[in-house]
C-alpha positions as CSV (number, residue, x, y, z in Angstrom):
1,M,-16.8,-29.2,-8.9
2,R,-14.3,-27.5,-11.1
3,T,-17.1,-25.7,-13.0
4,L,-18.6,-24.5,-9.7
5,L,-15.2,-23.2,-8.5
6,F,-14.7,-21.4,-11.8
7,V,-18.1,-19.8,-11.6
8,I,-17.4,-18.7,-8.0
9,S,-14.0,-17.2,-9.0
10,I,-15.7,-15.3,-11.9
11,F,-18.3,-14.0,-9.5
12,I,-15.7,-12.9,-6.9
13,S,-13.5,-11.2,-9.5
14,T,-16.5,-9.4,-11.0
15,A,-17.5,-8.2,-7.5
16,L,-14.0,-6.9,-6.8
17,M,-14.0,-5.0,-10.1
18,A,-17.3,-3.4,-9.1
19,D,-15.6,-1.5,-6.3
20,G,-16.4,2.1,-6.2
21,Y,-19.5,4.1,-7.3
22,Q,-21.9,2.7,-9.9
23,I,-24.2,4.7,-12.2
24,G,-27.0,6.2,-10.2
25,D,-25.1,6.3,-6.9
26,K,-24.9,9.4,-4.8
27,V,-21.3,10.6,-4.5
28,D,-20.0,11.5,-1.0
29,N,-18.5,14.9,-0.4
30,F,-14.7,15.2,-0.6
31,N,-12.4,17.9,0.7
32,L,-9.1,18.0,-1.1
33,K,-6.2,20.6,-1.4
34,N,-6.1,22.6,-4.6
35,I,-2.8,23.8,-6.2
36,D,-3.5,27.2,-4.7
37,G,-3.4,25.8,-1.2
38,K,-7.2,26.1,-0.7
39,M,-9.5,23.2,0.1
40,V,-12.1,22.3,-2.5
41,S,-15.2,20.2,-1.7
42,L,-18.4,19.2,-3.6
43,D,-20.6,20.5,-0.8
44,E,-19.3,24.1,-1.4
45,M,-20.3,23.9,-5.1
46,Q,-23.7,25.6,-4.8
47,D,-24.2,27.2,-8.2
48,V,-23.6,24.2,-10.4
49,K,-25.7,21.7,-12.3
50,G,-23.1,19.0,-11.9
51,A,-19.3,18.4,-12.3
52,I,-16.9,16.6,-14.6
53,V,-14.5,14.8,-12.2
54,I,-11.3,13.6,-13.9
55,F,-8.6,11.6,-12.2
56,T,-5.4,12.6,-14.0
57,C,-1.7,13.3,-13.2
58,N,1.5,14.9,-14.5
59,H,3.6,12.0,-15.7
60,C,1.2,9.7,-17.6
61,P,1.5,10.0,-21.4
62,Y,-2.3,9.4,-21.7
63,S,-3.0,12.2,-19.2
64,I,-0.6,14.6,-21.0
65,A,-2.3,13.7,-24.4
66,N,-5.7,14.7,-22.9
67,E,-4.7,17.9,-21.1
68,D,-5.8,20.2,-23.9
69,R,-9.1,18.3,-24.2
70,I,-9.7,18.6,-20.4
71,I,-9.1,22.4,-20.7
72,E,-11.6,22.6,-23.5
73,L,-14.2,20.6,-21.6
74,D,-13.9,23.1,-18.7
75,K,-14.1,26.1,-21.0
76,K,-17.1,24.7,-22.8
77,Y,-19.1,23.4,-19.8
78,K,-18.1,25.5,-16.8
79,K,-20.3,28.3,-18.0
80,K,-23.1,25.8,-18.5
81,G,-22.9,24.5,-14.9
82,Y,-20.6,21.5,-15.3
83,P,-17.1,22.5,-14.3
84,V,-14.1,20.2,-14.5
85,I,-12.5,19.1,-11.2
86,A,-9.2,17.4,-11.8
87,I,-7.8,15.1,-9.1
88,N,-4.3,13.6,-8.9
89,P,-4.6,10.2,-7.2
90,N,-0.9,9.1,-7.4
91,D,1.5,8.6,-4.6
92,P,4.5,10.9,-5.3
93,K,6.8,8.5,-3.4
94,I,6.2,6.0,-6.2
95,Q,6.0,8.6,-9.0
96,P,7.9,11.8,-8.0
97,E,6.6,13.6,-11.1
98,D,3.2,13.7,-9.5
99,S,4.2,15.6,-6.3
100,F,2.1,18.5,-5.2
101,D,4.8,21.0,-6.0
102,K,5.1,19.6,-9.6
103,M,1.3,19.7,-9.9
104,K,1.5,23.4,-9.4
105,V,4.2,23.8,-12.0
106,R,2.3,21.7,-14.6
107,A,-1.0,23.6,-14.0
108,K,0.8,26.9,-14.6
109,E,2.6,25.6,-17.7
110,K,-0.6,24.4,-19.2
111,G,-2.8,27.2,-18.0
112,F,-5.3,25.0,-16.2
113,T,-8.7,26.8,-15.8
114,F,-10.0,24.3,-13.2
115,P,-9.1,23.0,-9.7
116,Y,-6.3,20.5,-9.7
117,L,-6.6,18.6,-6.4
118,F,-4.3,16.3,-4.6
119,D,-5.8,13.0,-3.2
120,E,-3.0,12.8,-0.7
121,E,-4.5,10.1,1.4
122,Q,-5.5,8.2,-1.7
123,T,-9.1,7.7,-0.4
124,V,-11.2,9.6,-2.9
125,Y,-10.1,7.7,-6.0
126,K,-10.8,4.4,-4.2
127,K,-14.3,5.6,-3.4
128,F,-14.9,6.5,-7.0
129,G,-13.4,3.2,-8.2
130,A,-10.9,5.0,-10.5
131,T,-8.2,2.7,-11.9
132,K,-6.5,4.8,-14.6
133,T,-5.3,8.3,-15.4
134,P,-7.3,9.8,-17.0
135,H,-10.6,8.3,-15.7
136,V,-13.7,10.5,-15.9
137,F,-16.9,10.6,-13.7
138,V,-19.7,12.9,-14.8
139,L,-21.9,14.0,-11.9
140,N,-25.4,15.5,-12.0
141,K,-26.7,17.6,-9.1
142,K,-30.1,16.6,-7.9
143,G,-31.2,18.8,-5.0
144,N,-28.1,18.9,-2.8
145,E,-26.7,15.6,-3.9
146,F,-24.3,14.7,-6.7
147,V,-25.3,11.6,-8.6
148,L,-23.0,9.6,-10.9
149,E,-24.2,9.6,-14.5
150,Y,-21.2,8.5,-16.6
151,I,-17.9,6.7,-16.0
152,G,-15.1,6.1,-18.4
153,A,-13.0,7.8,-21.1
154,I,-13.1,11.4,-22.4
155,D,-13.5,10.1,-26.0
156,D,-12.6,7.3,-28.3
157,S,-9.0,8.3,-28.9
158,P,-6.9,8.0,-25.8
159,R,-3.7,9.4,-27.3
160,K,-4.4,11.4,-30.5
161,A,-6.9,14.3,-30.4
162,G,-7.0,14.4,-34.2
163,K,-8.4,10.9,-34.3
164,V,-11.4,11.5,-32.1
165,N,-14.7,10.3,-33.6
166,D,-16.9,10.0,-30.5
167,K,-16.9,12.5,-27.6
168,Y,-18.3,10.5,-24.8
169,V,-18.1,13.1,-22.0
170,E,-19.5,15.9,-24.3
171,K,-22.4,13.7,-25.3
172,A,-23.1,12.8,-21.6
173,V,-23.1,16.4,-20.4
174,D,-25.1,17.6,-23.4
175,A,-27.8,15.0,-22.7
176,L,-27.9,16.0,-19.0
177,L,-28.2,19.7,-20.0
178,A,-31.2,18.7,-22.1
179,G,-32.8,16.8,-19.2
180,N,-32.0,13.3,-20.6
181,E,-29.9,10.4,-19.6
182,P,-26.4,10.1,-21.3
183,P,-26.7,7.9,-24.4
184,L,-23.7,5.9,-23.2
185,R,-23.3,5.4,-19.4
186,E,-20.0,3.6,-19.2
187,T,-16.9,3.3,-21.4
188,K,-13.5,1.8,-20.8
189,A,-10.9,4.2,-19.3
190,I,-7.6,3.8,-21.1
191,G,-4.5,5.2,-19.5
192,C,-1.8,4.6,-16.8
193,S,-2.5,2.6,-13.7
194,I,-2.9,4.6,-10.5
195,K,0.3,4.6,-8.4
196,D,-0.4,3.6,-4.8
């Protein structure tokens, strides 16, 4: 009986961890406010091949350590049809550093070249199944639909850019641009827990 209960509890916890989109799922449209006050949605992105959606924030040391890498991803892949879309999923009542006003300040300080959206209702990150900042989701556009192709970390060095050996997101996008599946579909996102 104990063994059966243990197996059931493992199954339930695995099912709970599987919340959110899985590889191959169609991603629903979202409509979120950018730091310039304008709304940004997937449906409006007509002239793209896909998107690199990154849940990130202002305060998390892991997010801060990856800001320059996120900017570089956008510079490298926006012109190839895979722009970065950064989304702050945190509740500013819990983490005041992640308020909308402070998002605007941070984006200006760092010279963000991509939309930095506020998931004010905290519904979008839950749909994606994001759990950390940063947490990356690479989407590929098939017809008018965005399909999830990669989930996880930017690379294999969460804190130190100089120690990167494996660039997961770059490899995923390069493979998609070549008409192939990403060589690695999922990695573990390492960062701060989302504040909700």
